[in-house]
C-alpha positions in Angstrom: -66.7 -4.6 16.2 -69.8 -7.0 16.3 -72.8 -6.9 14.3 -76.4 -7.9 15.5 -78.8 -8.5 12.6 -82.3 -7.9 14.1 -84.9 -8.7 11.3 -85.1 -9.7 7.8 -88.5 -9.1 6.0 -89.7 -9.1 2.6 -92.4 -6.4 1.6 -94.1 -5.6 -1.8 -92.8 -2.1 -1.5 -90.8 0.3 0.6 -93.4 2.5 2.2 -93.1 5.7 3.9 -95.8 7.1 6.1 -98.0 10.0 5.1 -96.4 13.5 5.4 -97.5 15.6 8.0 -97.3 19.4 8.8 -97.7 20.5 12.4 -97.5 24.2 13.2 -95.1 25.2 16.2 -94.2 28.4 17.9 -93.8 31.3 15.7 -90.5 32.9 14.7 -89.8 36.2 16.7 -89.7 38.2 13.6 -91.6 38.3 10.5 -89.0 37.7 7.7 -88.6 37.4 4.0 -85.3 36.2 2.5 -84.1 34.9 5.8 -81.7 32.1 6.2 -80.9 29.2 8.5 -79.4 25.9 9.4 -79.3 23.3 12.2 -76.6 22.2 14.6 -77.3 19.4 16.8 -80.7 19.5 18.4 -81.1 23.2 17.6 -82.2 25.2 14.6 -81.0 28.7 13.9 -82.7 31.4 11.7 -82.4 35.0 11.1 -81.5 37.9 8.8 -83.6 38.8 5.7 -86.1 41.7 5.7 -89.3 42.9 7.4 -89.2 45.0 5.0 -86.1 46.7 6.3 -82.9 44.7 6.7 -82.8 42.5 9.9 -79.5 41.3 11.7 -81.2 39.4 14.6 -80.3 35.7 14.9 -82.5 33.2 16.9 -82.1 29.6 18.0 -85.0 27.1 18.1 -85.3 24.4 20.8 -87.3 21.5 19.4 -88.2 20.0 22.9 -89.4 23.3 24.4 -90.9 24.5 21.1 -89.4 27.7 21.8 -87.1 30.4 20.3 -84.5 32.4 22.0 -82.3 35.4 20.7 -78.8 34.4 20.0 -77.1 37.6 19.0 -76.8 40.3 16.3 -75.0 39.2 13.1 -71.8 41.2 12.9 -71.7 41.2 9.2 -73.5 43.2 6.6 -77.2 43.0 7.0 -78.1 40.4 4.2 -81.1 38.6 2.6 -80.9 35.7 0.2 -77.8 34.1 1.9 -77.1 30.4 1.8 -77.2 28.8 5.1 -75.6 25.3 6.0 -73.7 23.5 8.8 -70.6 21.3 8.7 -68.9 19.7 11.7 -71.1 21.4 14.6 -70.6 25.0 13.1 -73.0 27.1 11.1 -72.2 29.0 7.9 -73.8 32.0 6.1 -72.5 32.6 2.5 -73.4 35.4 0.0 -76.7 37.0 -0.5 -77.5 40.8 -0.8 -78.1 44.0 0.8 -78.3 47.0 -1.6 -76.1 44.7 -3.8 -74.8 41.3 -3.9 -72.2 40.1 -1.6 -69.2 37.5 -1.6 -69.0 37.2 2.2 -68.8 33.9 4.1 -69.4 33.8 8.0 -69.0 30.9 10.5 -71.1 30.6 13.6 -69.7 28.8 16.6 -72.5 27.8 18.9 -70.3 27.0 21.9 -68.8 30.7 21.9 -71.9 32.3 20.4 -69.6 34.2 18.0 -69.2 34.8 14.2 -66.1 34.7 12.5 -65.7 35.8 8.9 -64.0 33.1 6.5 -62.6 33.3 3.1 -64.8 35.1 0.7 -66.9 33.3 -2.0 -64.3 33.0 -5.1 -66.9 33.4 -7.7 -67.4 37.2 -6.7 -70.4 38.8 -5.5 -73.6 36.5 -5.6 -77.1 36.3 -4.6 -79.9 33.7 -4.7 -77.3 30.9 -5.2 -78.0 27.3 -4.2 -76.0 25.0 -1.9 -75.9 21.4 -0.1 -73.6 19.7 2.3 -72.0 16.3 1.5 -69.8 15.0 4.3 -67.4 17.6 5.7 -67.7 19.8 2.6 -70.2 22.3 1.4 -70.9 23.0 -2.2 -72.4 26.3 -3.6 -73.0 27.9 -7.0 -75.3 29.2 -9.6 -77.1 32.5 -8.5 -77.0 35.9 -9.8 -73.6 38.0 -9.8 -71.8 40.6 -11.7 -72.6 39.1 -15.1 -76.2 37.9 -14.3 -77.3 34.4 -13.9 -74.3 32.0 -13.2 -73.5 28.4 -13.7 -70.1 28.1 -11.8 -70.0 25.8 -8.8 -67.7 25.5 -5.8 -66.5 23.3 -3.0 -65.9 24.8 0.2 -63.6 23.0 3.1 -64.4 24.6 6.4 -61.4 22.9 8.1 -59.0 24.5 5.5 -61.0 27.5 4.9 -60.6 27.0 1.1 -62.7 27.1 -1.8 -62.1 25.0 -4.9 -63.9 25.4 -8.2 -65.7 22.4 -9.5 -67.6 21.4 -12.7 -70.0 24.1 -13.9 -73.5 23.2 -13.1 -75.1 21.3 -16.0 -78.3 23.1 -15.9 -76.6 26.2 -17.3 -77.0 29.8 -15.8 -79.6 30.0 -13.3 -80.6 32.1 -10.3 -83.2 31.2 -7.5 -82.4 27.5 -7.8 -82.6 25.1 -4.8 -80.4 22.2 -3.5 -80.1 19.3 -1.0 -78.0 16.3 -0.4 -79.0 12.6 0.1 -76.2 10.4 1.2 -73.1 11.2 -1.1 -74.9 12.9 -3.8 -76.0 16.5 -4.1 -79.0 17.5 -5.9 -79.8 21.1 -7.5 -82.5 22.3 -9.8 -85.4 24.7 -10.7 -84.8 28.5 -10.7 -84.9 30.9 -13.7 -82.3 31.0 -16.5 -81.0 34.2 -18.0 -83.9 35.0 -20.2 -86.4 34.6 -17.5 -87.8 31.0 -18.0 -89.0 29.3 -14.7 -87.3 25.8 -14.9 -88.3 22.3 -13.7 -84.9 20.8 -14.5 -83.2 18.9 -11.8 -79.6 17.4 -11.7 -77.6 15.1 -9.4 -73.8 16.0 -8.5 -71.3 13.2 -7.7 -68.3 14.7 -5.8 -66.4 11.8 -6.4 -66.3 12.1 -10.0 -66.9 15.7 -10.1 -69.7 15.3 -12.6 -73.6 16.1 -13.0 -76.2 13.9 -14.3 -79.8 15.0 -15.4 -82.6 13.5 -13.5 -86.3 13.4 -13.7 -87.8 17.0 -13.9 -89.5 18.5 -11.1 -93.4 17.9 -11.7 -94.7 21.2 -10.6 -94.5 24.4 -12.2 -91.1 25.9 -12.7 -90.2 28.1 -9.8 -87.7 30.4 -8.2 -87.0 30.9 -4.4 -88.4 27.7 -3.3 -87.5 25.8 -0.1 -86.1 22.3 0.0 -84.6 19.7 2.4 -83.8 15.9 2.6 -85.4 13.7 5.1 -85.4 9.8 5.4 -83.5 9.2 2.2 -85.9 11.5 0.2 -85.7 15.0 -1.0 -88.4 17.7 -0.7 -89.0 20.9 -2.9 -92.1 23.3 -2.5 -93.3 26.9 -2.3 -91.5 29.6 -4.4 -92.6 32.0 -7.1 -93.9 30.9 -10.5 -93.1 32.7 -13.8 -95.8 35.2 -13.1 -94.3 36.0 -9.7 -97.4 34.0 -8.0 -96.1 32.6 -4.7 -96.8 28.7 -4.2 -97.5 26.5 -1.2 -97.4 23.0 -2.9 -94.6 20.5 -2.0 -93.1 17.4 -3.8 -91.0 14.5 -2.8 -88.1 13.2 -4.7 -87.2 9.4 -4.4 -83.5 8.8 -5.9 -84.1 5.1 -5.7 -86.6 5.3 -8.4 -85.7 8.7 -9.7 -89.4 10.0 -9.3 -91.3 12.6 -7.7 -94.6 12.5 -5.7 -96.7 15.3 -4.7 -97.3 15.4 -0.8 -99.4 17.9 1.5 -98.9 21.4 1.0 -97.3 23.8 3.4 -100.4 25.5 5.3 -102.7 27.7 3.2 -100.2 30.3 2.8 -98.3 30.7 -0.4 -94.7 31.9 0.0 -91.4 32.5 -1.4 -88.1 32.7 0.3 -89.0 30.4 3.2 -86.2 28.7 5.5 -85.7 25.1 6.2 -83.7 23.0 8.4 -83.5 19.3 9.6 -83.2 18.1 13.3 -83.3 14.5 14.1 -86.1 12.9 12.1 -88.0 16.2 11.1 -87.6 19.0 8.9 -88.9 22.6 9.9 -90.0 25.2 7.5 -91.1 28.7 8.1 -91.1 32.5 7.4 -90.9 33.9 3.8 -93.3 36.2 2.1 -96.1 36.3 -0.6 -95.0 38.1 -3.6 -92.7 40.2 -1.5 -95.2 41.0 1.2 -96.7 40.4 3.6 -93.8 38.9 5.7 -94.6 35.7 7.8 -93.4 34.3 11.0 -95.2 31.1 11.1 -93.2 27.8 11.6 -94.1 24.5 10.8 -92.7 20.8 11.4 -92.6 18.2 8.7 -92.5 14.6 9.4 -92.5 11.7 6.9 -91.4 8.1 8.3 -91.3 4.5 7.7 -95.0 3.2 8.0 -95.4 1.3 11.1 -98.3 -1.0 9.9 -96.5 -2.6 7.1 -97.1 -6.3 6.9 -93.9 -8.4 7.1 -93.2 -11.9 6.1 -90.2 -13.8 7.4 -88.0 -14.9 4.5 -84.6 -16.6 3.8 -84.2 -15.1 0.5 -81.2 -13.1 1.3 -78.1 -13.6 3.6 -75.8 -11.1 5.2 -72.3 -12.5 5.7 -69.9 -11.6 8.4 -66.1 -12.0 7.7 -63.5 -12.9 10.2 -62.8 -9.2 10.8 -66.2 -8.8 12.2 -67.5 -6.3 9.8 -70.3 -6.5 7.4 -69.0 -7.7 4.0 -71.4 -9.1 1.5 -75.1 -9.3 0.9 -76.3 -12.5 -1.0 -79.6 -13.3 -2.4 -81.5 -15.9 -4.1 -82.4 -13.5 -6.9 -80.5 -10.7 -8.8 -80.1 -7.5 -6.8 -81.1 -4.3 -8.6 -79.8 -1.9 -5.7 -78.7 -2.0 -2.3 -79.0 0.9 0.1 -78.1 1.5 3.7 -79.8 4.3 5.8 -78.8 5.7 9.0 -81.1 6.7 11.9 -81.5 10.2 10.2 -82.6 8.6 6.9 -79.5 9.5 5.2 -77.9 7.3 2.9 -74.6 6.1 3.9 -74.1 3.2 1.0 -75.8 2.6 -2.2 -74.9 0.2 -4.9 -76.5 -0.8 -8.1 -75.8 -3.9 -9.8 -77.2 -6.0 -12.8 -77.4 -9.6 -13.1 -75.7 -10.2 -9.8 -77.0 -12.0 -6.6 -74.4 -10.4 -4.1 -72.9 -7.1 -3.2 -70.2 -6.1 -1.1 -70.7 -3.8 1.7 -68.1 -1.3 3.4 -67.2 -1.3 7.0 -69.9 0.8 9.1 -69.4 2.7 12.3 -71.3 1.9 15.4 -75.0 2.5 15.1 -78.5 1.3 13.8 -79.0 1.1 10.3 -81.8 0.0 7.7 -80.6 -2.2 4.9 -82.9 -2.0 2.0 -82.4 -4.4 -1.1 -84.4 -4.1 -4.2 -84.5 -7.3 -6.5 -85.4 -7.8 -10.0 -88.6 -9.7 -9.0 -90.5 -6.8 -7.7 -89.9 -7.3 -4.2 -87.9 -5.1 -1.6 -86.2 -6.6 1.3 -85.5 -4.6 4.5 -83.2 -5.6 7.4 -82.4 -3.7 10.3 -78.7 -3.8 11.4 -77.1 -2.9 14.8 -73.4 -2.5 15.0 -71.8 -2.2 18.5 
């Protein structure tokens, strides 16, 4: 394997371009409490209410900006379900009809069919939160037989098994939201068992099976918000506040600085229970309802990329070494490195290391592809390097 180092530059800070919402073709149904996921270049969305239970499922084509009917979901008509994708398959888990459910279903886009999988082991559950790390999905919290819950589980689709993990550190909550960035999961907000709308936010490490509290969400506490991750950042917005008032504000979370920044709001329509998924370098958000009704079918594209107009200065302050085995081994700088992060083309973190009082950091072997290496130093500069491995 060979590595081609394209550029090395020093910039005062790591800038991302302005966030932007662009309206796309409406979803065929007006839906509240729907769910969705993305597989490859397509998004999938359906179920929920309008106000009656809906079992239709649709596929969104980003190139044609069009929707196509996929099929009728064979399970119980469900709203507030968790949707995620792993290894080219889509999954719907838990949710509610007249009561909460524990069902889990797998969608195969090649066969265009659904197969029921092992039930969620925490019992019936609705308004839970989930995220995907690698080839595993993680799901927990929500409202079950005993009310708000804090239990948390790992789902392995390949083995069709669930394993209980460390309880959510934020306690018993329902209506929380989650996303993943690189090899960490993030979960927060929601309502506790006595009705408080929360702003607390936590990071989950699957390697250590542990939670760490992070910076609180800066907006008002809320339930039924929408979230996603893009370009190494997390985004949370919309939802209902303590007084059941629907919202449309959006915030960006930076895991490198553990900080939040408000970004542009989603349209002028406040909403709860929207659906989101990410395809390539953009997120898509739509549907939902304002305090239960009316039900929406509008659909929006969200972009936030690296600014093209950053002034760059050539520098030799850092050196990337290649070993005899022809893979990236160490980064050495003339200053102490605070953090080293590698992003893939989708903006996902594939490697991150934090070291103090050290001018070098070891980098693991990477698969073929284009990466962005970002080094933060203790001298208030950030160095970026594009890396092509072929």
